[in-house]
C-alpha positions as protocol buffer text, in pm:
chain_id: "A"
residue {
  index: 1
  type: MET
  ca { x: -1490 y: -589 z: 810 }
}
residue {
  index: 2
  type: SER
  ca { x: -1211 y: -327 z: 832 }
}
residue {
  index: 3
  type: LYS
  ca { x: -911 y: -372 z: 1063 }
}
residue {
  index: 4
  type: VAL
  ca { x: -1010 y: -87 z: 1324 }
}
residue {
  index: 5
  type: CYS
  ca { x: -1028 y: -128 z: 1693 }
}
residue {
  index: 6
  type: GLU
  ca { x: -1354 y: -45 z: 1813 }
}
residue {
  index: 7
  type: ILE
  ca { x: -1226 y: 126 z: 2148 }
}
residue {
  index: 8
  type: THR
  ca { x: -911 y: 311 z: 2035 }
}
residue {
  index: 9
  type: GLY
  ca { x: -1000 y: 351 z: 1659 }
}
residue {
  index: 10
  type: ARG
  ca { x: -659 y: 274 z: 1553 }
}
residue {
  index: 11
  type: LYS
  ca { x: -630 y: 153 z: 1210 }
}
residue {
  index: 12
  type: ARG
  ca { x: -313 y: -21 z: 1027 }
}
residue {
  index: 13
  type: MET
  ca { x: -21 y: 177 z: 924 }
}
residue {
  index: 14
  type: VAL
  ca { x: 159 y: 189 z: 586 }
}
residue {
  index: 15
  type: GLY
  ca { x: 560 y: 197 z: 581 }
}
residue {
  index: 16
  type: ASN
  ca { x: 839 y: 79 z: 412 }
}
residue {
  index: 17
  type: ASN
  ca { x: 1056 y: -242 z: 408 }
}
residue {
  index: 18
  type: VAL
  ca { x: 1401 y: -106 z: 379 }
}
residue {
  index: 19
  type: ALA
  ca { x: 1674 y: -347 z: 231 }
}
residue {
  index: 20
  type: HIS
  ca { x: 2023 y: -331 z: 316 }
}
residue {
  index: 21
  type: SER
  ca { x: 2092 y: -162 z: -16 }
}
residue {
  index: 22
  type: LYS
  ca { x: 1823 y: 106 z: 82 }
}
residue {
  index: 23
  type: LEU
  ca { x: 1574 y: -26 z: -174 }
}
residue {
  index: 24
  type: ARG
  ca { x: 1246 y: 53 z: -24 }
}
residue {
  index: 25
  type: THR
  ca { x: 919 y: -123 z: -83 }
}
residue {
  index: 26
  type: LYS
  ca { x: 566 y: -69 z: 79 }
}
residue {
  index: 27
  type: ARG
  ca { x: 445 y: -282 z: 349 }
}
residue {
  index: 28
  type: THR
  ca { x: 149 y: -259 z: 623 }
}
residue {
  index: 29
  type: PHE
  ca { x: 168 y: -266 z: 988 }
}
residue {
  index: 30
  type: ASP
  ca { x: -135 y: -467 z: 1101 }
}
residue {
  index: 31
  type: LEU
  ca { x: -296 y: -441 z: 1437 }
}
residue {
  index: 32
  type: ASN
  ca { x: -314 y: -712 z: 1700 }
}
residue {
  index: 33
  type: LEU
  ca { x: -703 y: -742 z: 1657 }
}
residue {
  index: 34
  type: LYS
  ca { x: -903 y: -996 z: 1866 }
}
residue {
  index: 35
  type: THR
  ca { x: -1268 y: -1047 z: 1856 }
}
residue {
  index: 36
  type: LYS
  ca { x: -1372 y: -1064 z: 2224 }
}
residue {
  index: 37
  type: LYS
  ca { x: -1691 y: -1103 z: 2429 }
}
residue {
  index: 38
  type: PHE
  ca { x: -1717 y: -872 z: 2770 }
}
residue {
  index: 39
  type: TRP
  ca { x: -1989 y: -894 z: 2990 }
}
residue {
  index: 40
  type: SER
  ca { x: -2170 y: -570 z: 3024 }
}
residue {
  index: 41
  type: GLU
  ca { x: -2342 y: -514 z: 3367 }
}
residue {
  index: 42
  type: ALA
  ca { x: -2537 y: -212 z: 3260 }
}
residue {
  index: 43
  type: GLU
  ca { x: -2725 y: -421 z: 2999 }
}
residue {
  index: 44
  type: GLN
  ca { x: -2702 y: -765 z: 3172 }
}
residue {
  index: 45
  type: ARG
  ca { x: -2553 y: -928 z: 2827 }
}
residue {
  index: 46
  type: PHE
  ca { x: -2226 y: -1009 z: 2649 }
}
residue {
  index: 47
  type: VAL
  ca { x: -2105 y: -769 z: 2412 }
}
residue {
  index: 48
  type: THR
  ca { x: -1871 y: -874 z: 2125 }
}
residue {
  index: 49
  type: LEU
  ca { x: -1589 y: -645 z: 2034 }
}
residue {
  index: 50
  type: ARG
  ca { x: -1298 y: -628 z: 1800 }
}
residue {
  index: 51
  type: VAL
  ca { x: -1033 y: -458 z: 2002 }
}
residue {
  index: 52
  type: THR
  ca { x: -645 y: -446 z: 2001 }
}
residue {
  index: 53
  type: CYS
  ca { x: -462 y: -537 z: 2319 }
}
residue {
  index: 54
  type: LYS
  ca { x: -430 y: -214 z: 2422 }
}
residue {
  index: 55
  type: GLY
  ca { x: -805 y: -168 z: 2385 }
}
residue {
  index: 56
  type: MET
  ca { x: -849 y: -450 z: 2629 }
}
residue {
  index: 57
  type: ARG
  ca { x: -614 y: -286 z: 2893 }
}
residue {
  index: 58
  type: ILE
  ca { x: -830 y: 46 z: 2877 }
}
residue {
  index: 59
  type: ILE
  ca { x: -1136 y: -166 z: 2929 }
}
residue {
  index: 60
  type: GLU
  ca { x: -970 y: -353 z: 3224 }
}
residue {
  index: 61
  type: LYS
  ca { x: -848 y: -20 z: 3362 }
}
residue {
  index: 62
  type: ASN
  ca { x: -1192 y: 203 z: 3304 }
}
residue {
  index: 63
  type: GLY
  ca { x: -1458 y: -54 z: 3311 }
}
residue {
  index: 64
  type: LEU
  ca { x: -1658 y: -167 z: 3004 }
}
residue {
  index: 65
  type: ASP
  ca { x: -1945 y: 73 z: 3015 }
}
residue {
  index: 66
  type: SER
  ca { x: -1757 y: 379 z: 3071 }
}
residue {
  index: 67
  type: THR
  ca { x: -1509 y: 281 z: 2783 }
}
residue {
  index: 68
  type: LEU
  ca { x: -1794 y: 174 z: 2557 }
}
residue {
  index: 69
  type: LYS
  ca { x: -1971 y: 537 z: 2605 }
}
residue {
  index: 70
  type: ALA
  ca { x: -1635 y: 721 z: 2550 }
}
residue {
  index: 71
  type: ALA
  ca { x: -1596 y: 532 z: 2211 }
}
residue {
  index: 72
  type: GLN
  ca { x: -1935 y: 603 z: 2117 }
}
residue {
  index: 73
  type: LYS
  ca { x: -1887 y: 970 z: 2179 }
}
residue {
  index: 74
  type: LYS
  ca { x: -1581 y: 955 z: 1955 }
}
residue {
  index: 75
  type: GLY
  ca { x: -1762 y: 745 z: 1713 }
}
residue {
  index: 76
  type: PHE
  ca { x: -1533 y: 455 z: 1728 }
}
residue {
  index: 77
  type: VAL
  ca { x: -1842 y: 168 z: 1818 }
}
residue {
  index: 78
  type: ASN
  ca { x: -2186 y: 179 z: 1738 }
}
residue {
  index: 79
  type: LEU
  ca { x: -2397 y: -61 z: 1921 }
}
residue {
  index: 80
  type: VAL
  ca { x: -2776 y: -137 z: 1880 }
}
């Protein structure tokens, strides 16, 4: 599975390690991804998502069902 948040669509970024001598080597900035179950009131079941901590805060703020609809509209998550 790819390291992508299913709510925000964020991916890992690529940057540089910069040494004191200004020597640059490639590195990755990974996401803080968590696999978490959320209860969906509309479907009366648990939905398992791979989300970042920011995605969890968005779900807490807007609600799971409205957040999933917005993420499906943007193409980030596809539920059966």
